N, C-alpha and C positions, 0 to 999 in steps of 0.2 A: 530456612529459606535462604536464595541468592538471589545476587543480584543478577541482573540480565545489561549487556550491553546486547546495541543491535545495532548495525552494521550494513550502508544499503550503496550499491550504483549502479547507474542504468542500461548499461552494456556493455551487453556478454565480449565484449570485445576491444582488451586495448586499457582498461578500465578496471582500476583497483583499489581496494578500502587502504591498503599500503598507509597514502596519508590521514586517514583519520583515526592510525591504528595510536600511533606518539600518544596523546594526547589520552586522550581514554585507556591504553595504558597506565599512565599516570594515577586516572583517573582512583581508577579500580586498585589500583595497589596504596591506597592512603584512604580509602573500608577498610579500618583493621577487622579481622578474622571472619571475615564476608568470601565466601567462594559464590566468584563468578561464574554466566555464563554467558559466551557468547552468542551471538544470532547472525547471518548473516543475508542479506541476495543481491540475487544482479534483478530486476524489475523494475521499470518507472517508476514516482512516485506518487504519477497520478491518478494510483488507484490503489487500494488499498489492500488490496487481493493478489498478496504473497503469500508465495510457499517456505519463505525465514518470520517476514511476519507471521503468521496461522501455527508458526510451533509456538512462538515466541507466544502468543493469547493464550495457547492454551496451557502452557503450566502457569501466566499470570491466573489462569480460571481453577487452579487444579492448586492454587498456594504452594505454590513453590519460588513462587519470585514475589521478592518486598519490594524491588523498587528497578527500573528504568534504568538508560541511561543512556542517551545518544553522540555523538561529536555532533549537531548542528540538528535543527529540528529539520529542515527541508530530510534525510537524509530520513525521516519518520513519512513524510509523506507533503503532500505540494499541496493538498486542498485543504481550505479550513476546513470546510465538511467533515472527512475525516481523518482531522489530526483533534479536534476537538469532541467526534465520536469515541473515539479510541481515549483520550484526557478521563471526557468523562470515565468509559468504566473505571476504569485506573484508578482513577478517586473513589472511583463508590466500592471496591473491591478495595479499599485500602495500602495501597500498590503508589510511589515516589515516584517522579518522572524527575530527571532533567539531561538541559540539553546543554554540553559545556559549553559552545561559541556563543550562546543569544541571555550566556546565566538564567533561563525560565532553569525554575527550579517553582512544584505546586506548594510547596510547602509555605516560600513566602508571600509579603502580597504581592508583588511584581508579578512573581509566576501568573498568581492569582487572577490579576487584575489581566494579565499575558494571555490569558485562555478567553474572554469575558470579548478583548477585540476580537480572538477568531470565532468567538462566538457572531459575534456583528456583518464579521466578514463571511460568516459558515450560510447564512438564512436570503444572505443575495449568489448566495451560492448555487445554494441548492436549485431557487427560480431559472436559475441559470438552463441549470443544468440539464434538470427539464423536460426544457424547453429542445434541447440541442437534441437526446440523447428520441424524446417521441419525431422530431422530425430527422433525423437518420435512419428510425427504423420506417419511418414514411417511407422514404424517397428510396432506398431498399429495397423494401417488401415493392412499391410502383415500381425496380425496374427486374422486378423479379426474383432478383438476389433472398431466400427464402428456401432452405431446407429441411424439411423433417416428413415425420409418414413414411420412414422407406420399409422392406421390404421385414422381416425374423433373420436373422441371418446373417446382410448382407450388410460388409465395413463402408463407415462413413472416410474417405479422404479429404487430407484435407488440400485444395483445387488453388492455382494462383487468384484463382477470382472466388474463393473463398479471404483466401489469406488477406484481400485487400481491398475486400466487404471486412471482415473482423478489422481492418486500418476506419476504414473511413467509420464504421461507429464506435471502436473508441477516442478516435477525433472530434463527433459530436457530439463527447461525454457519456455513453452509454456503458453498461457499469457489463464487469469481466462474460457474469449471469446469465445476460439476458442478454447478450452476442449471442456465449454460446448454445442457448437457448430459438436465439433467430436462424443462423448458419446451420445449426443441426451439428454441433461437433460436441466433444468435453471441454469443461473447463483446462485443463490441463493444456489441451490441448490449441482454445480459441491462446493459453498463454502464451506458448513454443511461438507461436507468431509474430506476439505484443513482441518479444526480445530476441529475434527476428532482425528486427530494422532497429539502425540506430534511435537517442534517441538523446534525454536530456542530461547530461554531466551531472 
């Protein structure tokens, strides 16, 4: 089994993972006789549906990874619900987790306490996100911004109108999967639309 190191920046332009790497490299060197696999994303942390993270989780679920390390907790995700779901899965699979900046380690009492705090925040986030998602989708549909039922063989394009709708729905809390269904595009196309706009560091 190997150790996994996950890095993330939000924007596709002007942001690099170099600021995260020195601490992570130091941590990796301090782990004796352990193989290390690095995973990187250039994507917003407000969704847990990210290519690099999905590859990491696939390796975790297949038993290739014994511990996951990040530079800071918000590099893994920016929503309590998403973080808690991921941390719960790691614990259920007996995979460790460490966040260097916060000193967050699930094997310690302090780490488990922080996980409990995340659970409380996640309950609130779930209610707010559901309300925003329903309101955003209803508004888009009321404005006629739904696409689907295309004829076989026709190609759906990412128009400016659809891209604006993708951003609107995402800001309202909709998931990538639900946005893809609403606008009639593949999730990969939705990812690209979201990556093209400036987001938080």
